Backbone as CSV, one residue per row, in Angstrom:
resi,resn,N_x,N_y,N_z,CA_x,CA_y,CA_z,C_x,C_y,C_z
1,UNK,-35.246,-6.325,-15.074,-34.819,-6.150,-13.767,-34.448,-4.846,-13.425
2,UNK,-35.477,-4.063,-13.146,-35.128,-2.754,-12.780,-34.659,-2.509,-11.477
3,UNK,-35.161,-3.254,-10.439,-34.709,-3.184,-9.098,-33.135,-3.488,-9.059
4,UNK,-32.662,-4.335,-9.941,-31.234,-4.631,-9.996,-30.356,-3.495,-10.503
5,UNK,-30.888,-2.737,-11.558,-30.100,-1.554,-12.018,-30.285,-0.493,-10.981
6,UNK,-31.448,-0.331,-10.280,-31.596,0.777,-9.256,-30.593,0.559,-8.306
7,UNK,-30.555,-0.759,-7.661,-29.643,-1.112,-6.574,-28.224,-1.010,-7.012
8,UNK,-27.836,-1.462,-8.282,-26.443,-1.032,-8.791,-26.011,0.323,-8.771
9,UNK,-27.021,1.101,-9.384,-26.705,2.507,-9.353,-26.658,3.189,-8.062
10,UNK,-27.333,2.639,-7.201,-27.388,3.470,-5.588,-26.152,3.121,-4.979
11,UNK,-25.617,1.613,-5.234,-24.313,1.393,-4.709,-23.080,2.185,-5.083
12,UNK,-23.406,2.328,-6.646,-22.217,3.189,-7.282,-22.158,4.484,-6.839
13,UNK,-23.383,5.186,-6.584,-23.670,6.411,-6.001,-22.903,6.696,-4.579
14,UNK,-23.232,5.613,-3.723,-22.785,5.681,-2.275,-20.933,5.495,-2.343
15,UNK,-20.673,4.639,-3.246,-19.266,4.384,-3.393,-18.464,5.674,-3.940
16,UNK,-19.166,6.240,-4.986,-18.627,7.567,-5.525,-18.616,8.765,-4.603
17,UNK,-19.828,8.771,-3.810,-19.686,9.834,-2.463,-18.707,9.585,-1.507
18,UNK,-18.648,8.609,-1.087,-17.667,7.860,-0.131,-16.236,8.125,-0.369
19,UNK,-16.096,8.092,-1.548,-14.437,8.240,-1.770,-13.895,9.673,-1.625
20,UNK,-14.886,10.713,-1.483,-14.497,11.995,-1.231,-14.117,12.345,0.269
21,UNK,-14.501,11.165,1.159,-14.207,11.298,2.574,-12.633,11.265,2.737
22,UNK,-11.893,10.963,1.764,-10.452,10.658,1.840,-9.897,12.131,1.962
23,UNK,-10.364,13.037,1.404,-9.763,14.473,1.379,-9.935,15.187,2.661
24,UNK,-11.065,15.232,3.344,-11.025,15.706,4.760,-10.354,14.737,5.854
25,UNK,-10.241,13.584,5.444,-9.577,12.634,6.236,-8.208,12.922,6.228
26,UNK,-7.544,13.223,5.112,-6.140,13.489,4.882,-5.834,14.918,5.722
27,UNK,-6.715,15.776,5.302,-6.682,17.234,6.007,-6.705,17.142,7.475
28,UNK,-7.702,16.371,7.957,-7.750,16.180,9.712,-6.438,15.635,10.153
29,UNK,-5.980,14.410,9.362,-4.775,13.777,9.929,-3.442,14.853,9.814
30,UNK,-3.432,15.763,8.696,-2.404,16.657,8.644,-2.465,17.654,9.625
31,UNK,-3.563,18.220,10.178,-3.999,19.233,11.020,-3.545,18.836,12.520
32,UNK,-3.599,17.519,12.870,-3.539,17.090,14.128,-2.212,17.619,14.791
33,UNK,-1.262,17.499,13.978,0.199,17.999,14.555,0.142,19.279,15.061
34,UNK,-0.128,20.397,14.048,-0.321,21.740,14.263,-1.234,22.205,15.656
35,UNK,-2.346,21.407,15.344,-3.503,21.797,16.240,-2.855,21.473,17.701
36,UNK,-2.236,20.410,17.803,-1.691,19.955,19.200,-0.488,20.869,19.580
37,UNK,0.517,21.007,18.678,1.650,21.619,19.117,1.740,23.176,18.898
38,UNK,0.921,23.678,18.031,0.983,24.917,17.831,-0.169,25.807,18.351
39,UNK,-1.454,25.354,18.036,-2.572,26.149,18.221,-3.118,25.463,19.808
40,UNK,-2.531,24.231,20.228,-2.717,23.749,21.653,-4.412,23.587,21.830
41,UNK,-5.014,23.325,20.886,-6.441,22.889,21.063,-6.903,22.178,19.797
42,UNK,-8.023,21.431,20.145,-8.742,20.840,18.860,-8.046,19.506,18.272
43,UNK,-6.853,19.119,18.672,-6.223,17.941,17.905,-7.116,16.712,18.305
44,UNK,-7.395,16.730,19.558,-8.594,15.197,19.850,-9.771,15.271,19.033
45,UNK,-10.144,16.507,18.778,-11.572,16.594,17.964,-11.354,16.169,16.659
46,UNK,-10.120,16.818,15.975,-9.779,16.422,14.695,-9.461,14.777,14.454
47,UNK,-8.892,14.278,15.541,-8.724,12.790,15.509,-10.024,12.061,15.638
48,UNK,-11.083,12.631,16.415,-12.284,12.039,16.568,-12.821,11.742,15.221
49,UNK,-13.041,12.944,14.508,-13.805,13.223,13.311,-12.871,12.286,12.358
50,UNK,-11.626,12.307,12.430,-10.921,11.586,11.156,-11.034,10.075,11.548
51,UNK,-11.435,9.539,12.801,-11.784,8.308,12.972,-13.046,7.771,12.510
52,UNK,-14.051,8.777,12.521,-15.388,8.527,11.849,-15.204,8.454,10.503
53,UNK,-14.602,9.417,9.705,-14.390,9.357,8.284,-13.574,8.207,7.859
54,UNK,-12.733,7.729,8.601,-11.872,6.567,8.291,-12.712,5.143,8.240
55,UNK,-13.622,5.226,9.258,-14.442,3.831,9.487,-15.404,3.937,8.406
56,UNK,-15.915,5.068,8.179,-16.768,5.022,6.817,-16.296,4.798,5.544
57,UNK,-15.205,5.431,5.449,-14.236,4.883,4.135,-13.904,3.612,4.073
58,UNK,-13.678,2.997,5.141,-13.078,1.508,5.055,-14.423,0.748,4.772
59,UNK,-15.525,1.065,5.246,-16.724,0.490,5.248,-17.266,0.371,3.848
60,UNK,-17.137,1.221,3.150,-17.306,1.497,1.631,-16.426,0.844,0.700
61,UNK,-15.069,1.047,1.142,-13.943,0.458,0.307,-14.043,-1.004,0.055
62,UNK,-14.579,-1.874,0.825,-14.748,-3.217,0.527,-15.471,-3.469,-0.626
63,UNK,-16.695,-2.920,-0.773,-17.581,-2.946,-1.896,-17.002,-2.294,-2.947
64,UNK,-16.337,-1.108,-2.837,-15.640,-0.502,-3.974,-14.736,-1.453,-4.555
65,UNK,-13.714,-2.068,-3.660,-12.980,-2.878,-4.489,-13.626,-4.176,-5.067
66,UNK,-14.737,-4.693,-4.643,-15.466,-5.809,-5.342,-15.969,-5.269,-6.611
67,UNK,-16.613,-4.154,-6.543,-16.973,-3.538,-7.930,-15.932,-3.276,-8.832
68,UNK,-14.792,-2.996,-8.466,-13.722,-2.706,-9.493,-12.831,-3.935,-9.766
69,UNK,-13.287,-5.067,-9.139,-12.642,-6.296,-9.362,-11.094,-6.328,-8.772
70,UNK,-10.897,-5.303,-7.992,-9.555,-5.156,-7.334,-9.213,-5.868,-5.957
71,UNK,-9.895,-6.529,-5.426,-9.875,-7.251,-4.116,-8.996,-8.524,-4.579
72,UNK,-8.353,-8.994,-3.359,-7.562,-10.294,-3.649,-8.486,-11.463,-4.040
73,UNK,-7.918,-11.970,-5.159,-8.689,-13.154,-5.765,-7.508,-14.161,-6.303
74,UNK,-7.973,-15.293,-6.344,-7.023,-16.307,-6.838,-7.071,-16.347,-8.322
75,UNK,-6.462,-15.206,-8.842,-6.578,-14.783,-10.185,-5.448,-15.717,-11.134
76,UNK,-4.392,-16.061,-10.365,-3.315,-16.985,-11.203,-3.976,-18.177,-11.808
77,UNK,-4.807,-18.689,-10.925,-5.582,-20.008,-11.491,-6.796,-19.582,-12.502
78,UNK,-7.508,-18.634,-11.943,-8.915,-18.354,-12.672,-8.646,-17.745,-14.106
79,UNK,-7.327,-17.020,-14.236,-7.325,-16.468,-15.597,-7.161,-17.360,-16.692
80,UNK,-7.130,-18.568,-16.317,-7.058,-19.882,-17.451,-8.496,-20.232,-17.632
81,UNK,-9.548,-19.779,-16.691,-10.901,-20.279,-17.188,-11.475,-19.278,-18.008
82,UNK,-12.546,-19.639,-18.657,-13.359,-18.981,-19.567,-14.125,-17.756,-18.699
83,UNK,-14.387,-16.801,-19.550,-15.063,-15.602,-18.921,-16.335,-15.977,-18.224
84,UNK,-17.268,-16.887,-18.652,-18.494,-17.362,-18.058,-18.046,-18.190,-16.912
85,UNK,-16.985,-19.015,-16.841,-16.762,-20.011,-15.649,-16.333,-19.002,-14.509
86,UNK,-15.455,-17.827,-14.996,-15.209,-16.960,-13.706,-16.514,-16.016,-13.184
87,UNK,-17.325,-15.852,-14.007,-18.563,-15.377,-13.631,-19.422,-16.248,-12.834
88,UNK,-19.525,-17.418,-13.141,-20.069,-18.480,-12.211,-19.415,-18.676,-11.025
89,UNK,-18.026,-18.783,-10.869,-17.442,-18.790,-9.778,-17.639,-17.665,-8.719
90,UNK,-17.774,-16.245,-9.405,-17.911,-15.424,-8.460,-19.335,-15.162,-8.031
91,UNK,-20.223,-15.730,-8.624,-21.523,-15.861,-8.083,-21.629,-16.887,-7.229
92,UNK,-21.006,-17.833,-7.263,-20.847,-19.068,-6.310,-20.342,-18.557,-5.021
93,UNK,-19.184,-17.948,-5.046,-18.459,-17.385,-4.039,-19.138,-16.557,-3.221
94,UNK,-20.041,-15.530,-3.834,-20.903,-14.631,-3.243,-21.985,-15.259,-2.572
95,UNK,-22.497,-16.364,-3.216,-23.658,-16.904,-2.370,-23.231,-17.872,-1.290
96,UNK,-22.086,-18.471,-1.220,-21.709,-19.374,-0.189,-20.697,-18.644,0.799
97,UNK,-20.116,-17.470,0.436,-19.248,-16.741,1.182,-19.374,-15.242,1.821
98,UNK,-19.588,-14.423,0.726,-19.945,-13.109,1.103,-21.249,-12.767,1.924
99,UNK,-22.322,-13.329,1.104,-23.629,-12.749,1.790,-23.744,-13.637,3.121
100,UNK,-23.489,-14.890,3.310,-23.703,-15.587,4.808,-22.768,-14.920,5.757
101,UNK,-21.515,-14.521,5.247,-20.755,-13.805,6.151,-21.193,-12.490,6.601
102,UNK,-21.677,-11.643,5.834,-22.280,-10.286,6.079,-23.578,-10.438,6.962
103,UNK,-24.355,-11.617,6.599,-25.518,-11.670,7.469,-24.983,-12.225,9.035
104,UNK,-24.051,-12.899,9.116,-23.542,-13.218,10.546,-22.794,-12.102,10.905
105,UNK,-22.270,-11.365,10.193,-21.812,-9.891,11.003,-23.045,-9.113,11.602
106,UNK,-23.958,-8.933,10.607,-25.028,-8.111,11.224,-25.534,-8.853,12.410
107,UNK,-25.993,-10.065,12.247,-26.536,-10.798,13.621,-25.681,-10.803,14.859
108,UNK,-24.259,-10.960,14.581,-23.302,-11.100,15.622,-23.186,-9.914,16.327
109,UNK,-23.202,-8.746,15.580,-22.919,-7.369,16.094,-24.172,-6.751,16.646
110,UNK,-25.257,-7.275,16.474,-26.512,-6.586,16.806,-26.625,-5.850,17.978
111,UNK,-26.407,-6.560,19.233,-26.378,-5.888,20.399,-25.471,-4.659,20.711
112,UNK,-24.134,-4.946,20.360,-23.267,-3.660,20.776,-23.510,-2.731,19.539
113,UNK,-23.957,-2.925,18.426,-24.182,-1.625,17.454,-25.449,-0.896,17.827
114,UNK,-26.549,-1.661,18.172,-27.599,-1.024,18.538,-27.598,-0.271,19.991
115,UNK,-26.964,-1.039,20.852,-26.727,-0.186,22.013,-25.999,1.034,21.813
116,UNK,-24.811,1.031,21.199,-24.093,2.227,20.691,-24.950,3.184,19.929
117,UNK,-25.789,2.859,18.975,-26.473,4.003,18.296,-27.573,4.193,19.115
118,UNK,-28.362,3.550,19.880,-29.305,4.152,20.641,-29.167,5.014,21.703
119,UNK,-27.649,4.607,22.279,-27.083,5.327,23.377,-26.361,6.656,23.031
120,UNK,-26.281,6.612,21.478,-25.363,7.915,20.683,-24.138,7.823,21.536
121,UNK,-23.309,6.732,21.609,-22.110,6.567,22.200,-21.016,7.609,21.904
122,UNK,-20.259,8.165,22.864,-19.361,9.164,22.475,-17.999,8.500,22.638
123,UNK,-17.096,9.222,22.194,-15.662,8.668,22.460,-15.217,8.829,23.740
124,UNK,-14.617,7.755,24.218,-14.294,7.719,25.568,-13.358,8.535,26.274
125,UNK,-12.363,9.060,25.278,-11.262,9.867,25.803,-11.655,11.379,25.684
126,UNK,-12.430,11.795,24.956,-12.887,13.274,24.698,-14.313,13.553,25.049
127,UNK,-15.263,12.575,25.236,-16.634,12.453,25.334,-17.144,13.327,24.271
128,UNK,-16.598,13.321,23.056,-17.311,14.003,21.780,-18.316,12.868,21.422
129,UNK,-19.256,13.568,20.825,-20.372,12.634,20.129,-19.835,11.982,18.824
130,UNK,-20.330,10.885,18.481,-20.123,10.403,17.178,-19.537,8.935,17.205
131,UNK,-18.987,8.573,18.390,-18.445,7.138,18.325,-19.311,6.133,17.823
132,UNK,-20.497,6.149,17.992,-21.600,5.109,17.514,-21.495,5.065,16.005
133,UNK,-21.069,5.957,15.384,-20.834,6.024,13.941,-19.838,4.986,13.309
134,UNK,-18.684,5.103,14.296,-17.662,3.977,13.734,-18.401,2.659,14.021
135,UNK,-19.176,2.277,14.998,-19.840,0.986,15.023,-20.928,0.788,14.081
136,UNK,-21.388,1.809,13.729,-22.641,1.906,12.730,-21.870,1.555,11.333
137,UNK,-20.697,1.967,11.014,-20.043,1.629,9.947,-19.732,0.284,9.475
138,UNK,-19.692,-0.595,10.572,-19.756,-2.142,10.493,-20.910,-2.592,9.825
139,UNK,-22.228,-2.049,10.112,-23.526,-2.407,9.419,-23.420,-1.954,8.054
140,UNK,-23.014,-0.766,7.920,-22.897,-0.084,6.663,-22.281,-1.014,5.834
141,UNK,-20.941,-1.499,6.189,-20.075,-2.425,5.452,-21.013,-3.660,5.067
142,UNK,-21.520,-4.207,5.963,-22.206,-5.609,5.828,-23.285,-5.410,5.024
143,UNK,-23.965,-4.211,4.919,-25.291,-3.984,4.095,-24.855,-3.753,2.795
144,UNK,-23.607,-3.076,2.497,-23.236,-2.668,1.296,-22.847,-4.150,0.569
145,UNK,-22.069,-4.930,1.390,-21.502,-6.289,0.848,-22.723,-6.982,0.306
146,UNK,-23.909,-7.159,1.035,-24.928,-7.920,0.854,-25.898,-7.334,-0.417
147,UNK,-25.727,-5.966,-0.345,-26.376,-5.363,-1.592,-25.757,-5.529,-2.916
148,UNK,-24.308,-5.504,-2.815,-23.476,-5.875,-3.908,-23.612,-7.419,-4.286
149,UNK,-23.563,-8.135,-3.260,-23.725,-9.536,-3.583,-24.972,-9.759,-4.363
150,UNK,-26.197,-9.184,-3.980,-27.343,-9.351,-4.873,-27.341,-8.986,-6.227
151,UNK,-26.415,-7.903,-6.326,-26.249,-7.396,-7.746,-25.515,-8.450,-8.390
152,UNK,-24.590,-8.833,-7.816,-23.452,-10.018,-8.466,-24.387,-11.477,-8.686
153,UNK,-25.138,-11.706,-7.735,-25.818,-13.089,-8.050,-26.849,-12.993,-9.097
154,UNK,-27.574,-11.829,-9.229,-28.719,-11.684,-10.218,-28.241,-11.088,-11.483
155,UNK,-27.220,-10.628,-11.699,-26.680,-10.049,-12.911,-26.646,-11.179,-13.663
156,UNK,-26.954,-10.884,-14.991,-27.018,-11.934,-15.995,-25.507,-12.347,-16.548
157,UNK,-25.190,-13.567,-16.884,-23.884,-13.889,-17.233,-23.710,-13.145,-18.605
158,UNK,-22.424,-12.684,-18.895,-22.037,-11.928,-20.116,-22.680,-12.934,-21.242
159,UNK,-23.178,-12.443,-22.293,-23.765,-13.185,-23.447,-25.090,-13.801,-23.324
160,UNK,-25.532,-13.600,-22.058,-26.910,-14.035,-21.794,-27.818,-13.149,-22.531
161,UNK,-29.147,-13.515,-22.980,-30.131,-12.383,-23.443,-30.751,-11.962,-22.125
162,UNK,-30.866,-12.495,-21.093,-31.756,-12.280,-19.763,-31.300,-10.885,-19.252
């Protein structure tokens, strides 16, 4: 399954790259106060860019936590199950929960995301370009969840020869 390894590596690279968004986000959050109160300009622009970075970071963080096994789980009960049973439950929950939910998000948000992207929607307060990226982050999140879901579903169970 070369496509599975390729997809898994691609998701890993997206997650690894997106984690670096936290540094400029912290810097922009820090700079808002001096820009507003000392420099008297550009604090709204810093806020707008920070919102874009935050949306992209959150979009990727859901998949990052899934890959790390760090999101909320019913671990208290599941830790008594065998490893293979936990793997099967994870696949089942991905099939009946995560992937359908993500497909629904893509479908339900289609009109407002596409309108925003094709219209290159700006921030309403500042008229700065880029607000469409915040709405697009919703699709990035859903697509990454679907991609990670495919990796989870088709990954062989530990101990399998496949």
